[in-house]
C-alpha positions as a Markdown table, in Angstrom:
| # | Residue | x | y | z |
|---|---|---|---|---|
| 1 | Met | 2.0 | -48.6 | 47.8 |
| 2 | Asp | 0.1 | -45.6 | 49.1 |
| 3 | Ile | 0.8 | -42.8 | 46.5 |
| 4 | Ala | -1.1 | -40.2 | 48.6 |
| 5 | Thr | 1.3 | -40.6 | 51.6 |
| 6 | Leu | 4.3 | -40.3 | 49.3 |
| 7 | Leu | 3.0 | -37.3 | 47.5 |
| 8 | Gly | 1.9 | -35.6 | 50.7 |
| 9 | Leu | 5.1 | -36.2 | 52.7 |
| 10 | Phe | 7.7 | -35.6 | 50.0 |
| 11 | Gly | 5.6 | -32.8 | 48.5 |
| 12 | Gly | 5.5 | -31.0 | 51.8 |
| 13 | Leu | 9.2 | -31.4 | 52.4 |
| 14 | Gly | 9.8 | -30.4 | 48.8 |
| 15 | Val | 7.9 | -27.1 | 49.2 |
| 16 | Ile | 10.0 | -26.3 | 52.3 |
| 17 | Thr | 13.2 | -27.2 | 50.5 |
| 18 | Ala | 12.3 | -25.2 | 47.4 |
| 19 | Ser | 11.6 | -22.1 | 49.5 |
| 20 | Ile | 15.0 | -22.5 | 51.1 |
| 21 | Phe | 16.7 | -22.7 | 47.7 |
| 22 | Ile | 14.8 | -19.7 | 46.4 |
| 23 | Gly | 15.4 | -17.6 | 49.5 |
| 24 | Gly | 19.2 | -17.9 | 49.7 |
| 25 | Ser | 22.1 | -20.1 | 50.6 |
| 26 | Val | 21.2 | -23.7 | 51.6 |
| 27 | Asn | 24.3 | -23.7 | 54.0 |
| 28 | Thr | 22.5 | -21.2 | 56.1 |
| 29 | Phe | 19.9 | -23.7 | 57.1 |
| 30 | Val | 22.4 | -26.5 | 57.8 |
| 31 | Asn | 23.7 | -26.8 | 61.3 |
| 32 | Ile | 24.9 | -30.1 | 62.7 |
| 33 | Pro | 24.8 | -29.3 | 66.5 |
| 34 | Ser | 21.2 | -28.1 | 66.0 |
| 35 | Met | 20.3 | -31.3 | 64.2 |
| 36 | Val | 21.9 | -33.4 | 67.0 |
| 37 | Val | 19.9 | -31.5 | 69.7 |
| 38 | Val | 16.6 | -31.9 | 67.9 |
| 39 | Val | 16.8 | -35.3 | 66.3 |
| 40 | Gly | 18.8 | -37.0 | 69.0 |
| 41 | Gly | 16.9 | -35.4 | 71.8 |
| 42 | Thr | 13.6 | -36.2 | 70.3 |
| 43 | Phe | 14.4 | -39.9 | 69.8 |
| 44 | Met | 15.8 | -40.2 | 73.4 |
| 45 | Val | 12.7 | -38.5 | 74.9 |
| 46 | Thr | 10.4 | -40.7 | 72.9 |
| 47 | Leu | 12.4 | -43.8 | 73.9 |
| 48 | Cys | 11.7 | -42.9 | 77.5 |
| 49 | Gln | 8.0 | -43.4 | 76.9 |
| 50 | Ile | 8.0 | -46.9 | 75.5 |
| 51 | Ser | 10.2 | -50.0 | 75.6 |
| 52 | Leu | 13.2 | -50.5 | 73.3 |
| 53 | Gly | 11.4 | -53.4 | 71.5 |
| 54 | Gln | 8.3 | -51.3 | 71.0 |
| 55 | Phe | 10.4 | -48.4 | 69.8 |
| 56 | Leu | 12.2 | -50.5 | 67.2 |
| 57 | Gly | 9.0 | -52.3 | 66.2 |
| 58 | Ser | 7.2 | -49.0 | 65.7 |
| 59 | Phe | 9.3 | -48.3 | 62.7 |
| 60 | Lys | 8.0 | -51.5 | 61.0 |
| 61 | Val | 4.5 | -50.1 | 61.6 |
| 62 | Thr | 5.6 | -46.9 | 59.8 |
| 63 | Leu | 5.9 | -48.8 | 56.6 |
| 64 | Arg | 2.2 | -49.3 | 56.6 |
| 65 | Ala | 1.7 | -45.6 | 55.9 |
| 66 | Phe | 3.6 | -46.1 | 52.7 |
| 67 | Met | 3.0 | -49.7 | 51.6 |
| 68 | His | -0.5 | -50.5 | 52.9 |
| 69 | Lys | -3.3 | -50.9 | 50.5 |
| 70 | Ser | -6.7 | -50.9 | 52.1 |
| 71 | Val | -9.3 | -53.4 | 50.9 |
| 72 | Ala | -12.6 | -51.8 | 49.9 |
| 73 | Ala | -15.5 | -52.8 | 52.2 |
| 74 | Glu | -17.7 | -53.4 | 49.1 |
| 75 | Ser | -15.4 | -56.1 | 47.8 |
| 76 | Leu | -15.4 | -57.8 | 51.3 |
| 77 | Ile | -19.2 | -57.7 | 51.3 |
| 78 | Glu | -19.4 | -59.2 | 47.8 |
| 79 | Glu | -17.0 | -62.0 | 48.7 |
| 80 | Ala | -18.8 | -62.7 | 52.0 |
| 81 | Ile | -22.2 | -62.9 | 50.2 |
| 82 | Glu | -20.8 | -65.4 | 47.6 |
| 83 | Leu | -19.4 | -67.5 | 50.4 |
| 84 | Ala | -22.7 | -67.4 | 52.3 |
| 85 | Gly | -24.6 | -68.5 | 49.3 |
| 86 | Thr | -22.3 | -71.5 | 48.8 |
| 87 | Ala | -22.4 | -72.5 | 52.4 |
| 88 | Arg | -26.2 | -72.2 | 52.5 |
| 89 | Lys | -26.7 | -74.4 | 49.5 |
| 90 | Glu | -23.9 | -77.0 | 49.9 |
| 91 | Gly | -22.9 | -76.7 | 53.6 |
| 92 | Ile | -19.9 | -75.0 | 55.3 |
| 93 | Leu | -17.5 | -77.8 | 54.2 |
| 94 | Ala | -18.1 | -76.7 | 50.6 |
| 95 | Leu | -16.0 | -73.6 | 51.3 |
| 96 | Glu | -12.8 | -75.6 | 51.9 |
| 97 | Gly | -11.6 | -75.2 | 48.3 |
| 98 | Ala | -12.9 | -71.6 | 47.9 |
| 99 | Thr | -10.6 | -68.9 | 46.8 |
| 100 | Ile | -10.6 | -66.1 | 49.5 |
| 101 | Asn | -8.6 | -63.0 | 48.9 |
| 102 | Asp | -8.6 | -61.5 | 52.4 |
| 103 | Pro | -6.3 | -63.3 | 54.9 |
| 104 | Phe | -8.5 | -62.5 | 57.9 |
| 105 | Leu | -11.6 | -63.8 | 56.2 |
| 106 | Gln | -9.7 | -66.9 | 55.1 |
| 107 | His | -8.6 | -67.6 | 58.6 |
| 108 | Gly | -12.1 | -67.2 | 59.9 |
| 109 | Ile | -13.6 | -69.5 | 57.2 |
| 110 | Ala | -10.9 | -72.1 | 58.1 |
| 111 | Met | -12.0 | -72.0 | 61.7 |
| 112 | Cys | -15.6 | -72.5 | 60.6 |
| 113 | Ile | -14.7 | -75.5 | 58.4 |
| 114 | Asp | -12.8 | -77.0 | 61.4 |
| 115 | Gly | -16.0 | -77.1 | 63.3 |
| 116 | His | -15.5 | -74.3 | 65.8 |
| 117 | Ser | -18.7 | -72.8 | 67.2 |
| 118 | Thr | -19.8 | -69.3 | 66.4 |
| 119 | Glu | -18.9 | -68.2 | 69.9 |
| 120 | Ile | -15.4 | -69.6 | 69.7 |
| 121 | Val | -14.8 | -68.1 | 66.3 |
| 122 | Gln | -16.0 | -64.7 | 67.4 |
| 123 | Lys | -14.1 | -64.8 | 70.6 |
| 124 | Met | -10.7 | -65.8 | 69.0 |
| 125 | Leu | -11.0 | -63.4 | 66.1 |
| 126 | Ser | -12.1 | -60.5 | 68.3 |
| 127 | Lys | -9.0 | -61.1 | 70.5 |
| 128 | Asp | -6.9 | -61.1 | 67.3 |
| 129 | Ile | -8.4 | -57.8 | 66.3 |
| 130 | Asn | -7.8 | -56.2 | 69.7 |
| 131 | Leu | -4.2 | -57.3 | 70.0 |
| 132 | Glu | -3.4 | -56.1 | 66.4 |
| 133 | Leu | -5.0 | -52.7 | 67.2 |
| 134 | Gln | -2.9 | -52.5 | 70.4 |
| 135 | Arg | 0.3 | -53.1 | 68.3 |
| 136 | Gln | -0.7 | -50.5 | 65.8 |
| 137 | Ala | -1.6 | -48.0 | 68.6 |
| 138 | Val | 2.0 | -48.2 | 69.9 |
| 139 | Gly | 3.4 | -47.0 | 66.5 |
| 140 | Ile | 0.8 | -44.3 | 66.4 |
| 141 | Gln | 1.6 | -43.1 | 69.9 |
| 142 | Met | 5.3 | -43.1 | 69.1 |
| 143 | Phe | 4.8 | -40.6 | 66.2 |
| 144 | Lys | 2.5 | -38.5 | 68.4 |
| 145 | Ala | 5.3 | -38.5 | 71.0 |
| 146 | Ile | 7.8 | -37.4 | 68.4 |
| 147 | Ala | 5.4 | -34.6 | 67.3 |
| 148 | Glu | 5.2 | -33.4 | 70.9 |
| 149 | Ala | 8.9 | -33.7 | 71.7 |
| 150 | Ser | 10.5 | -32.3 | 68.6 |
| 151 | Pro | 9.2 | -28.7 | 69.0 |
| 152 | Ala | 10.2 | -28.8 | 72.7 |
| 153 | Met | 13.7 | -30.0 | 71.8 |
| 154 | Gly | 13.8 | -27.3 | 69.2 |
| 155 | Met | 13.0 | -24.7 | 71.8 |
| 156 | Ile | 15.6 | -26.1 | 74.2 |
| 157 | Gly | 18.2 | -25.9 | 71.4 |
| 158 | Thr | 17.2 | -22.3 | 70.7 |
| 159 | Leu | 17.6 | -21.4 | 74.4 |
| 160 | Ile | 21.0 | -23.0 | 74.4 |
| 161 | Gly | 22.0 | -21.0 | 71.4 |
| 162 | Leu | 20.6 | -17.7 | 72.9 |
| 163 | Val | 22.6 | -18.3 | 76.1 |
| 164 | Gln | 25.7 | -18.9 | 74.1 |
| 165 | Met | 25.0 | -15.8 | 72.1 |
| 166 | Leu | 24.5 | -13.6 | 75.1 |
| 167 | Ala | 27.7 | -14.9 | 76.7 |
| 168 | Asn | 29.6 | -13.4 | 73.7 |
| 169 | Met | 27.9 | -10.0 | 73.4 |
| 170 | Asp | 31.3 | -8.4 | 73.2 |
| 171 | Asp | 31.4 | -9.1 | 69.5 |
| 172 | Pro | 28.4 | -7.5 | 67.8 |
| 173 | Lys | 29.2 | -9.0 | 64.5 |
| 174 | Ser | 28.6 | -12.5 | 65.9 |
| 175 | Ile | 25.1 | -11.8 | 67.2 |
| 176 | Gly | 23.3 | -12.1 | 63.8 |
| 177 | Pro | 24.8 | -15.5 | 62.8 |
| 178 | Ala | 24.5 | -16.8 | 66.3 |
| 179 | Met | 20.8 | -15.9 | 66.4 |
| 180 | Ala | 20.2 | -17.6 | 63.1 |
| 181 | Val | 21.8 | -20.8 | 64.4 |
| 182 | Ala | 19.7 | -20.6 | 67.5 |
| 183 | Leu | 16.5 | -20.3 | 65.6 |
| 184 | Leu | 17.4 | -23.3 | 63.3 |
| 185 | Thr | 16.6 | -25.7 | 66.1 |
| 186 | Thr | 13.1 | -24.3 | 66.4 |
| 187 | Leu | 12.8 | -24.7 | 62.6 |
| 188 | Tyr | 14.0 | -28.3 | 62.7 |
| 189 | Gly | 11.6 | -29.2 | 65.5 |
| 190 | Ala | 8.6 | -27.6 | 63.7 |
| 191 | Ile | 9.4 | -29.5 | 60.4 |
| 192 | Ile | 9.8 | -32.9 | 62.2 |
| 193 | Ala | 6.5 | -32.4 | 64.1 |
| 194 | Asn | 4.3 | -30.9 | 61.4 |
| 195 | Ala | 5.7 | -32.2 | 58.1 |
| 196 | Ile | 6.6 | -35.7 | 59.2 |
| 197 | Ala | 5.4 | -37.0 | 62.6 |
| 198 | Leu | 1.9 | -35.7 | 62.7 |
| 199 | Pro | 1.0 | -36.6 | 59.1 |
| 200 | Ile | 2.3 | -40.2 | 59.6 |
| 201 | Ala | 0.5 | -40.6 | 62.9 |
| 202 | Ala | -2.7 | -39.4 | 61.3 |
| 203 | Lys | -2.3 | -41.8 | 58.3 |
| 204 | Leu | -1.6 | -44.8 | 60.6 |
| 205 | Lys | -4.7 | -44.0 | 62.6 |
| 206 | Ala | -6.8 | -43.8 | 59.5 |
| 207 | Ile | -5.4 | -47.1 | 58.3 |
| 208 | Ser | -6.0 | -48.7 | 61.7 |
| 209 | Asp | -9.6 | -47.4 | 61.8 |
| 210 | Thr | -10.3 | -48.7 | 58.3 |
| 211 | Glu | -8.9 | -52.2 | 59.1 |
| 212 | Arg | -10.9 | -52.3 | 62.3 |
| 213 | Leu | -14.1 | -51.6 | 60.5 |
| 214 | Asn | -13.3 | -54.2 | 57.8 |
| 215 | Lys | -12.5 | -56.9 | 60.4 |
| 216 | Leu | -15.7 | -56.2 | 62.3 |
| 217 | Leu | -17.5 | -56.6 | 58.9 |
| 218 | Ile | -15.8 | -59.9 | 58.5 |
| 219 | Leu | -16.8 | -61.0 | 62.0 |
| 220 | Glu | -20.4 | -60.2 | 61.1 |
| 221 | Ser | -20.1 | -62.1 | 57.8 |
| 222 | Leu | -18.7 | -65.2 | 59.6 |
| 223 | Ala | -21.5 | -65.2 | 62.1 |
| 224 | Gly | -24.1 | -65.0 | 59.3 |
| 225 | Ile | -22.4 | -67.8 | 57.3 |
| 226 | Gln | -22.3 | -70.1 | 60.3 |
| 227 | Asp | -25.9 | -69.4 | 61.3 |
| 228 | Gly | -27.1 | -70.0 | 57.7 |
| 229 | Val | -28.5 | -66.5 | 57.3 |
| 230 | Asn | -30.1 | -65.8 | 53.9 |
| 231 | Pro | -27.4 | -64.1 | 51.7 |
| 232 | Arg | -29.8 | -61.3 | 50.8 |
| 233 | Val | -30.5 | -60.6 | 54.4 |
| 234 | Leu | -26.8 | -60.8 | 55.3 |
| 235 | Gln | -26.0 | -58.4 | 52.5 |
| 236 | Gln | -28.5 | -55.8 | 53.9 |
| 237 | Leu | -26.9 | -56.3 | 57.3 |
| 238 | Leu | -23.3 | -55.8 | 56.0 |
| 239 | Thr | -24.1 | -52.7 | 54.0 |
| 240 | Thr | -24.7 | -50.9 | 57.3 |
| 241 | Tyr | -20.9 | -50.8 | 57.5 |
| 242 | Leu | -20.8 | -48.6 | 54.4 |
| 243 | Pro | -21.3 | -44.9 | 54.3 |
| 244 | Glu | -25.0 | -44.2 | 53.6 |
| 245 | Ser | -24.1 | -42.8 | 50.2 |
| 246 | Lys | -22.7 | -46.1 | 49.1 |
| 247 | Arg | -25.3 | -48.5 | 50.5 |
| 248 | Glu | -27.8 | -48.3 | 47.6 |
| 249 | Ala | -25.2 | -49.0 | 45.0 |
| 250 | Ala | -23.9 | -52.0 | 47.0 |
| 251 | Leu | -27.4 | -53.5 | 47.3 |
| 252 | Asn | -28.0 | -52.9 | 43.6 |
| 253 | Ala | -24.7 | -54.6 | 42.7 |
| 254 | Gly | -25.7 | -57.6 | 44.8 |
| 255 | Lys | -29.0 | -57.9 | 42.8 |
| 256 | Gly | -26.9 | -58.0 | 39.6 |
């Protein structure tokens, strides 16, 4: 479980809620018609941009923002170097009983053991990566669409409220409450966009970028294992996937 996502999302909403409680009556900020306009309108507008299957499937992708646990690239490098050393000494078939933690690396090693060429392994796994990135991109795009649509729907709701208010100007006492209700839709839209949709979209993008880099690292590892590259040389190659500040530590760990 990603604690940072939970703390950030619920912490942000908590600050907003706390300010409402401190400032006055909570009932002032609750208006069902405004919620219907913003929430319902936002989802309908978003649905127009993708298929129903993609729309529903995107909510599964959302769970990655809360449940995903990224694998450290350093641990992948360490595991790959160990596998490369075994394969170089005993042959690729010696990896058949090896314990491999990463599913993508395990799948690649299984293909190597089955006798597929380096070109076939690279081609199939690269296609797997691209298709997975496309699926993740749909979920990211959906939340970006929500972030774009919700403020617009909030403004539409505000305009509807203002029109209704101006149509009843004969009662001055109703102007203040009517204006407050009209502005609530703008508030709802801003909260959905800036406190929910945009942060989740950004988190999903960060997760996707990290996974892509890790899988490219694994592709490089598999090519080195199949080609019989010296583990030390392979380690130096794989550390280029790390930030420069972490490369020396990774190389020193390999010496140990």
